[in-house]
C-alpha atoms as an extended CHARMM CRD file, in Angstrom:
* protein
*
       179  EXT
         1         1  MET       CA            -72.1790000000      -85.0530000000      -94.8110000000  PROA      1               0.0000000000
         2         2  GLN       CA            -68.5670000000      -84.4130000000      -93.8090000000  PROA      2               0.0000000000
         3         3  ASP       CA            -67.4310000000      -83.2300000000      -90.3820000000  PROA      3               0.0000000000
         4         4  GLN       CA            -66.8670000000      -79.4680000000      -90.7360000000  PROA      4               0.0000000000
         5         5  SER       CA            -65.8870000000      -78.7850000000      -87.1150000000  PROA      5               0.0000000000
         6         6  ASN       CA            -62.1330000000      -78.5570000000      -87.7600000000  PROA      6               0.0000000000
         7         7  VAL       CA            -62.3200000000      -76.0460000000      -90.6310000000  PROA      7               0.0000000000
         8         8  SER       CA            -60.4840000000      -72.8160000000      -89.7790000000  PROA      8               0.0000000000
         9         9  LEU       CA            -62.0320000000      -69.3560000000      -90.0000000000  PROA      9               0.0000000000
        10        10  ASP       CA            -59.5990000000      -68.4400000000      -92.7850000000  PROA      10              0.0000000000
        11        11  GLU       CA            -60.6620000000      -71.5130000000      -94.7960000000  PROA      11              0.0000000000
        12        12  ARG       CA            -64.3400000000      -70.6800000000      -94.2870000000  PROA      12              0.0000000000
        13        13  ILE       CA            -63.7570000000      -67.1010000000      -95.4640000000  PROA      13              0.0000000000
        14        14  GLU       CA            -61.9880000000      -68.4710000000      -98.5500000000  PROA      14              0.0000000000
        15        15  ARG       CA            -65.0390000000      -70.6510000000      -99.1400000000  PROA      15              0.0000000000
        16        16  VAL       CA            -67.2660000000      -67.5620000000      -99.0150000000  PROA      16              0.0000000000
        17        17  HSD       CA            -65.1310000000      -65.9450000000     -101.7070000000  PROA      17              0.0000000000
        18        18  ALA       CA            -65.2250000000      -69.1460000000     -103.7850000000  PROA      18              0.0000000000
        19        19  LEU       CA            -69.0170000000      -69.5940000000     -103.6600000000  PROA      19              0.0000000000
        20        20  ASP       CA            -70.6490000000      -69.8090000000     -107.0880000000  PROA      20              0.0000000000
        21        21  LEU       CA            -73.3700000000      -67.1800000000     -106.8010000000  PROA      21              0.0000000000
        22        22  GLY       CA            -73.7750000000      -66.8010000000     -110.5690000000  PROA      22              0.0000000000
        23        23  PRO       CA            -77.2110000000      -68.4650000000     -110.6650000000  PROA      23              0.0000000000
        24        24  ILE       CA            -78.4380000000      -66.1730000000     -107.8760000000  PROA      24              0.0000000000
        25        25  LYS       CA            -77.1840000000      -63.0700000000     -109.6810000000  PROA      25              0.0000000000
        26        26  PHE       CA            -78.7660000000      -64.2750000000     -112.9240000000  PROA      26              0.0000000000
        27        27  LYS       CA            -82.1430000000      -64.7560000000     -111.2080000000  PROA      27              0.0000000000
        28        28  LEU       CA            -81.9850000000      -61.2990000000     -109.6050000000  PROA      28              0.0000000000
        29        29  ALA       CA            -81.1220000000      -59.6770000000     -112.9220000000  PROA      29              0.0000000000
        30        30  HSD       CA            -84.0450000000      -61.4550000000     -114.6280000000  PROA      30              0.0000000000
        31        31  LYS       CA            -86.9660000000      -60.9270000000     -112.2540000000  PROA      31              0.0000000000
        32        32  GLU       CA            -90.2900000000      -62.0990000000     -113.5870000000  PROA      32              0.0000000000
        33        33  ASP       CA            -91.9940000000      -58.8390000000     -112.6080000000  PROA      33              0.0000000000
        34        34  GLY       CA            -89.6500000000      -56.8790000000     -114.8800000000  PROA      34              0.0000000000
        35        35  HSD       CA            -88.1710000000      -54.8130000000     -112.0520000000  PROA      35              0.0000000000
        36        36  SER       CA            -84.6240000000      -56.1270000000     -112.1020000000  PROA      36              0.0000000000
        37        37  PRO       CA            -81.6390000000      -54.3110000000     -110.6310000000  PROA      37              0.0000000000
        38        38  SER       CA            -78.8160000000      -53.3440000000     -112.9740000000  PROA      38              0.0000000000
        39        39  ILE       CA            -75.7630000000      -55.5730000000     -113.3970000000  PROA      39              0.0000000000
        40        40  ILE       CA            -73.7480000000      -53.0720000000     -111.3590000000  PROA      40              0.0000000000
        41        41  ASP       CA            -76.3430000000      -53.2000000000     -108.5580000000  PROA      41              0.0000000000
        42        42  VAL       CA            -76.3860000000      -57.0100000000     -108.5730000000  PROA      42              0.0000000000
        43        43  GLU       CA            -72.5720000000      -57.1090000000     -108.3900000000  PROA      43              0.0000000000
        44        44  ARG       CA            -72.6630000000      -54.7350000000     -105.3880000000  PROA      44              0.0000000000
        45        45  MET       CA            -75.3710000000      -56.8260000000     -103.7210000000  PROA      45              0.0000000000
        46        46  GLU       CA            -73.2270000000      -59.9330000000     -104.1970000000  PROA      46              0.0000000000
        47        47  ARG       CA            -70.1720000000      -58.3040000000     -102.5640000000  PROA      47              0.0000000000
        48        48  GLN       CA            -72.2570000000      -57.1220000000      -99.6370000000  PROA      48              0.0000000000
        49        49  TYR       CA            -73.8960000000      -60.5600000000      -99.2630000000  PROA      49              0.0000000000
        50        50  ARG       CA            -70.4970000000      -62.2620000000      -99.1860000000  PROA      50              0.0000000000
        51        51  ASN       CA            -69.4470000000      -59.7650000000      -96.4990000000  PROA      51              0.0000000000
        52        52  PHE       CA            -72.6620000000      -60.5350000000      -94.5970000000  PROA      52              0.0000000000
        53        53  LEU       CA            -71.7040000000      -64.2210000000      -94.5910000000  PROA      53              0.0000000000
        54        54  ILE       CA            -68.1810000000      -63.3480000000      -93.4450000000  PROA      54              0.0000000000
        55        55  LEU       CA            -69.6020000000      -61.3070000000      -90.5560000000  PROA      55              0.0000000000
        56        56  HSD       CA            -71.6380000000      -64.3650000000      -89.5230000000  PROA      56              0.0000000000
        57        57  LEU       CA            -68.4320000000      -66.3970000000      -89.4930000000  PROA      57              0.0000000000
        58        58  MET       CA            -66.3590000000      -63.8160000000      -87.6380000000  PROA      58              0.0000000000
        59        59  PHE       CA            -68.9910000000      -62.8770000000      -85.0560000000  PROA      59              0.0000000000
        60        60  PRO       CA            -71.1280000000      -65.9850000000      -84.4270000000  PROA      60              0.0000000000
        61        61  GLU       CA            -72.3100000000      -64.6010000000      -81.0760000000  PROA      61              0.0000000000
        62        62  LYS       CA            -73.7510000000      -61.4540000000      -82.7370000000  PROA      62              0.0000000000
        63        63  ARG       CA            -77.0890000000      -60.9990000000      -84.4140000000  PROA      63              0.0000000000
        64        64  ILE       CA            -76.0700000000      -59.8410000000      -87.8900000000  PROA      64              0.0000000000
        65        65  VAL       CA            -78.9000000000      -57.8780000000      -89.5090000000  PROA      65              0.0000000000
        66        66  PRO       CA            -78.7630000000      -57.4940000000      -93.2990000000  PROA      66              0.0000000000
        67        67  THR       CA            -79.4900000000      -54.3780000000      -95.2930000000  PROA      67              0.0000000000
        68        68  LYS       CA            -82.4800000000      -54.4390000000      -97.6110000000  PROA      68              0.0000000000
        69        69  GLU       CA            -80.2370000000      -55.2280000000     -100.6060000000  PROA      69              0.0000000000
        70        70  VAL       CA            -78.4110000000      -58.0100000000      -98.7730000000  PROA      70              0.0000000000
        71        71  ASP       CA            -81.7430000000      -59.4200000000      -97.5920000000  PROA      71              0.0000000000
        72        72  THR       CA            -82.9650000000      -59.4300000000     -101.2070000000  PROA      72              0.0000000000
        73        73  PHE       CA            -79.8590000000      -61.3380000000     -102.3080000000  PROA      73              0.0000000000
        74        74  TRP       CA            -80.2030000000      -63.6960000000      -99.3340000000  PROA      74              0.0000000000
        75        75  HSD       CA            -83.8380000000      -64.4270000000     -100.2740000000  PROA      75              0.0000000000
        76        76  ALA       CA            -82.7890000000      -65.2680000000     -103.8210000000  PROA      76              0.0000000000
        77        77  HSD       CA            -80.1190000000      -67.6470000000     -102.4880000000  PROA      77              0.0000000000
        78        78  ILE       CA            -82.5670000000      -69.2720000000     -100.0620000000  PROA      78              0.0000000000
        79        79  LEU       CA            -85.0510000000      -69.9220000000     -102.8800000000  PROA      79              0.0000000000
        80        80  ASP       CA            -82.5090000000      -72.2470000000     -104.4980000000  PROA      80              0.0000000000
        81        81  THR       CA            -83.0480000000      -74.5770000000     -101.5500000000  PROA      81              0.0000000000
        82        82  PHE       CA            -80.6320000000      -77.3630000000     -102.5020000000  PROA      82              0.0000000000
        83        83  LYS       CA            -77.8300000000      -74.9340000000     -103.3150000000  PROA      83              0.0000000000
        84        84  TYR       CA            -78.4600000000      -72.7860000000     -100.2470000000  PROA      84              0.0000000000
        85        85  ALA       CA            -78.4070000000      -75.7690000000      -97.8780000000  PROA      85              0.0000000000
        86        86  ALA       CA            -75.2230000000      -77.1520000000      -99.4560000000  PROA      86              0.0000000000
        87        87  ASP       CA            -73.5450000000      -73.7180000000      -99.4740000000  PROA      87              0.0000000000
        88        88  CYS       CA            -74.4130000000      -73.1260000000      -95.8020000000  PROA      88              0.0000000000
        89        89  GLU       CA            -73.0180000000      -76.4990000000      -94.7760000000  PROA      89              0.0000000000
        90        90  HSD       CA            -69.8400000000      -76.0210000000      -96.8220000000  PROA      90              0.0000000000
        91        91  VAL       CA            -69.1720000000      -72.4090000000      -95.8070000000  PROA      91              0.0000000000
        92        92  ILE       CA            -70.6440000000      -71.9650000000      -92.3290000000  PROA      92              0.0000000000
        93        93  GLY       CA            -70.7800000000      -75.5810000000      -91.1980000000  PROA      93              0.0000000000
        94        94  ARG       CA            -74.4920000000      -75.3790000000      -90.4690000000  PROA      94              0.0000000000
        95        95  PHE       CA            -77.7220000000      -74.1030000000      -91.9770000000  PROA      95              0.0000000000
        96        96  LEU       CA            -78.0380000000      -70.3100000000      -91.6260000000  PROA      96              0.0000000000
        97        97  HSD       CA            -81.7030000000      -69.7340000000      -90.8180000000  PROA      97              0.0000000000
        98        98  HSD       CA            -83.5800000000      -66.5990000000      -91.8200000000  PROA      98              0.0000000000
        99        99  PHE       CA            -85.9750000000      -65.1280000000      -89.2350000000  PROA      99              0.0000000000
       100       100  PRO       CA            -88.1210000000      -62.5020000000      -91.0090000000  PROA      100             0.0000000000
       101       101  TYR       CA            -90.1570000000      -61.5890000000      -87.9120000000  PROA      101             0.0000000000
       102       102  PHE       CA            -87.3720000000      -59.7970000000      -86.0400000000  PROA      102             0.0000000000
       103       103  GLY       CA            -88.6730000000      -56.3150000000      -85.2520000000  PROA      103             0.0000000000
       104       104  LEU       CA            -92.3370000000      -57.1740000000      -85.7410000000  PROA      104             0.0000000000
       105       105  ARG       CA            -93.1750000000      -58.4430000000      -82.2610000000  PROA      105             0.0000000000
       106       106  GLY       CA            -93.7780000000      -55.1400000000      -80.5060000000  PROA      106             0.0000000000
       107       107  GLU       CA            -91.8920000000      -51.9710000000      -79.6520000000  PROA      107             0.0000000000
       108       108  ALA       CA            -89.1420000000      -53.6740000000      -77.6510000000  PROA      108             0.0000000000
       109       109  ASP       CA            -88.4630000000      -56.0740000000      -80.5300000000  PROA      109             0.0000000000
       110       110  ALA       CA            -88.3920000000      -53.1620000000      -83.0040000000  PROA      110             0.0000000000
       111       111  GLU       CA            -85.8240000000      -51.4170000000      -80.7910000000  PROA      111             0.0000000000
       112       112  GLN       CA            -83.7300000000      -54.6020000000      -80.6160000000  PROA      112             0.0000000000
       113       113  LEU       CA            -83.8150000000      -54.7910000000      -84.4170000000  PROA      113             0.0000000000
       114       114  LYS       CA            -82.6940000000      -51.1830000000      -84.7350000000  PROA      114             0.0000000000
       115       115  LYS       CA            -79.8820000000      -51.7260000000      -82.2310000000  PROA      115             0.0000000000
       116       116  ALA       CA            -78.7440000000      -54.9760000000      -83.9070000000  PROA      116             0.0000000000
       117       117  PHE       CA            -78.8590000000      -53.2990000000      -87.3160000000  PROA      117             0.0000000000
       118       118  ASN       CA            -76.7170000000      -50.3810000000      -86.1170000000  PROA      118             0.0000000000
       119       119  GLU       CA            -74.2440000000      -52.8100000000      -84.5270000000  PROA      119             0.0000000000
       120       120  SER       CA            -74.1410000000      -54.7910000000      -87.7750000000  PROA      120             0.0000000000
       121       121  MET       CA            -73.3590000000      -51.6340000000      -89.7450000000  PROA      121             0.0000000000
       122       122  GLU       CA            -70.5620000000      -50.7910000000      -87.2680000000  PROA      122             0.0000000000
       123       123  LEU       CA            -69.1230000000      -54.3020000000      -87.6100000000  PROA      123             0.0000000000
       124       124  TYR       CA            -69.3140000000      -53.9710000000      -91.3970000000  PROA      124             0.0000000000
       125       125  ARG       CA            -67.4570000000      -50.6500000000      -91.3190000000  PROA      125             0.0000000000
       126       126  ASP       CA            -64.8470000000      -51.8700000000      -88.8150000000  PROA      126             0.0000000000
       127       127  THR       CA            -64.2750000000      -55.1800000000      -90.6170000000  PROA      127             0.0000000000
       128       128  PHE       CA            -64.3360000000      -54.0980000000      -94.2590000000  PROA      128             0.0000000000
       129       129  GLY       CA            -63.2960000000      -50.4510000000      -93.9360000000  PROA      129             0.0000000000
       130       130  ALA       CA            -66.3580000000      -49.2830000000      -95.8110000000  PROA      130             0.0000000000
       131       131  THR       CA            -69.8130000000      -48.0080000000      -95.0500000000  PROA      131             0.0000000000
       132       132  LEU       CA            -72.8580000000      -49.0460000000      -96.9770000000  PROA      132             0.0000000000
       133       133  SER       CA            -74.5960000000      -46.5080000000      -99.1800000000  PROA      133             0.0000000000
       134       134  ALA       CA            -77.7120000000      -44.8600000000      -97.8240000000  PROA      134             0.0000000000
       135       135  ALA       CA            -79.8240000000      -46.7600000000     -100.3550000000  PROA      135             0.0000000000
       136       136  SER       CA            -78.4560000000      -50.1740000000      -99.4210000000  PROA      136             0.0000000000
       137       137  ALA       CA            -78.2590000000      -49.5190000000      -95.6870000000  PROA      137             0.0000000000
       138       138  ASP       CA            -82.0040000000      -49.1300000000      -95.2550000000  PROA      138             0.0000000000
       139       139  CYS       CA            -82.9640000000      -51.6700000000      -92.6060000000  PROA      139             0.0000000000
       140       140  GLN       CA            -86.2420000000      -53.1930000000      -93.6860000000  PROA      140             0.0000000000
       141       141  VAL       CA            -85.9590000000      -56.7250000000      -92.4150000000  PROA      141             0.0000000000
       142       142  SER       CA            -89.3850000000      -56.4060000000      -90.8320000000  PROA      142             0.0000000000
       143       143  SER       CA            -91.0260000000      -55.4030000000      -94.0990000000  PROA      143             0.0000000000
       144       144  CYS       CA            -89.7030000000      -58.0990000000      -96.3680000000  PROA      144             0.0000000000
       145       145  ASP       CA            -91.3880000000      -57.9930000000      -99.7720000000  PROA      145             0.0000000000
       146       146  ALA       CA            -89.5890000000      -60.8150000000     -101.5400000000  PROA      146             0.0000000000
       147       147  PRO       CA            -91.7340000000      -62.6830000000     -104.0440000000  PROA      147             0.0000000000
       148       148  GLN       CA            -93.0190000000      -66.0910000000     -103.0730000000  PROA      148             0.0000000000
       149       149  CYS       CA            -91.0020000000      -69.0470000000     -104.2600000000  PROA      149             0.0000000000
       150       150  SER       CA            -92.3630000000      -70.5400000000     -107.4520000000  PROA      150             0.0000000000
       151       151  PRO       CA            -89.4720000000      -72.5500000000     -108.8660000000  PROA      151             0.0000000000
       152       152  GLN       CA            -89.8320000000      -73.4690000000     -112.4990000000  PROA      152             0.0000000000
       153       153  GLU       CA            -87.3420000000      -76.3110000000     -112.3590000000  PROA      153             0.0000000000
       154       154  CYS       CA            -85.2810000000      -78.2080000000     -109.8600000000  PROA      154             0.0000000000
       155       155  HSD       CA            -81.5170000000      -77.7500000000     -110.1690000000  PROA      155             0.0000000000
       156       156  ASN       CA            -80.2870000000      -80.7260000000     -108.1750000000  PROA      156             0.0000000000
       157       157  VAL       CA            -82.4470000000      -83.8140000000     -108.1070000000  PROA      157             0.0000000000
       158       158  GLU       CA            -80.9900000000      -86.9260000000     -106.5360000000  PROA      158             0.0000000000
       159       159  GLY       CA            -77.4160000000      -85.7360000000     -107.0860000000  PROA      159             0.0000000000
       160       160  ILE       CA            -77.9260000000      -84.7960000000     -110.7390000000  PROA      160             0.0000000000
       161       161  SER       CA            -77.0310000000      -81.1470000000     -111.3150000000  PROA      161             0.0000000000
       162       162  LEU       CA            -78.9370000000      -79.6380000000     -114.1890000000  PROA      162             0.0000000000
       163       163  ALA       CA            -77.4660000000      -76.8550000000     -116.2940000000  PROA      163             0.0000000000
       164       164  ARG       CA            -77.6390000000      -73.4210000000     -114.7010000000  PROA      164             0.0000000000
       165       165  PRO       CA            -77.4440000000      -70.1200000000     -116.5290000000  PROA      165             0.0000000000
       166       166  SER       CA            -73.9790000000      -68.6440000000     -116.7320000000  PROA      166             0.0000000000
       167       167  TRP       CA            -73.5300000000      -65.2100000000     -115.1600000000  PROA      167             0.0000000000
       168       168  ASN       CA            -70.6890000000      -64.4420000000     -117.5850000000  PROA      168             0.0000000000
       169       169  ALA       CA            -72.9040000000      -65.3440000000     -120.5290000000  PROA      169             0.0000000000
       170       170  PHE       CA            -75.5480000000      -62.9660000000     -119.1880000000  PROA      170             0.0000000000
       171       171  VAL       CA            -73.0520000000      -60.1300000000     -118.7190000000  PROA      171             0.0000000000
       172       172  ASN       CA            -71.6100000000      -60.7210000000     -122.1940000000  PROA      172             0.0000000000
       173       173  ALA       CA            -75.0990000000      -60.8010000000     -123.7020000000  PROA      173             0.0000000000
       174       174  ALA       CA            -75.9160000000      -57.4910000000     -121.9980000000  PROA      174             0.0000000000
       175       175  GLN       CA            -72.9030000000      -55.7370000000     -123.5250000000  PROA      175             0.0000000000
       176       176  PRO       CA            -73.5360000000      -53.6920000000     -126.6750000000  PROA      176             0.0000000000
       177       177  VAL       CA            -72.5740000000      -55.4870000000     -129.8470000000  PROA      177             0.0000000000
       178       178  PRO       CA            -69.9180000000      -53.5980000000     -131.8520000000  PROA      178             0.0000000000
       179       179  ALA       CA            -71.1910000000      -52.3450000000     -135.2100000000  PROA      179             0.0000000000
């Protein structure tokens, strides 16, 4: 593990933009339960997730609360444990833990969640000049319904990276074939 302490904020933000999230998008677009978001929705979720990571970098003292869509994307990234750990170390310089119980520990905690969520949405708007859509801005961190992890294969065993599905191949395959 390399020392990441001297990496600038600008370099870390560039690393966020350079992250290969294709396998995560592919998994989201091919859910086993058959309820997959559209390609357009997955692309939006990816942009918002990258922005979520940037907010963590820019405001490390703040509690950044994700939207439901960002939380869904984050869960999918976390489930690829080797990739997630490596991406966190490379981009943030440490493991970014997920605490799914925020807001569940009584009324005061629920109020703190609501306040942190509203602050996160303000930071998002002020930083990126955009507001999140009503559908994606629904704060449901305390009612996470992500499927349990049941990986079918390991993608990085003892330094050997196995082939991952290509997002571009998926998008191209989803396009109508000219007659």
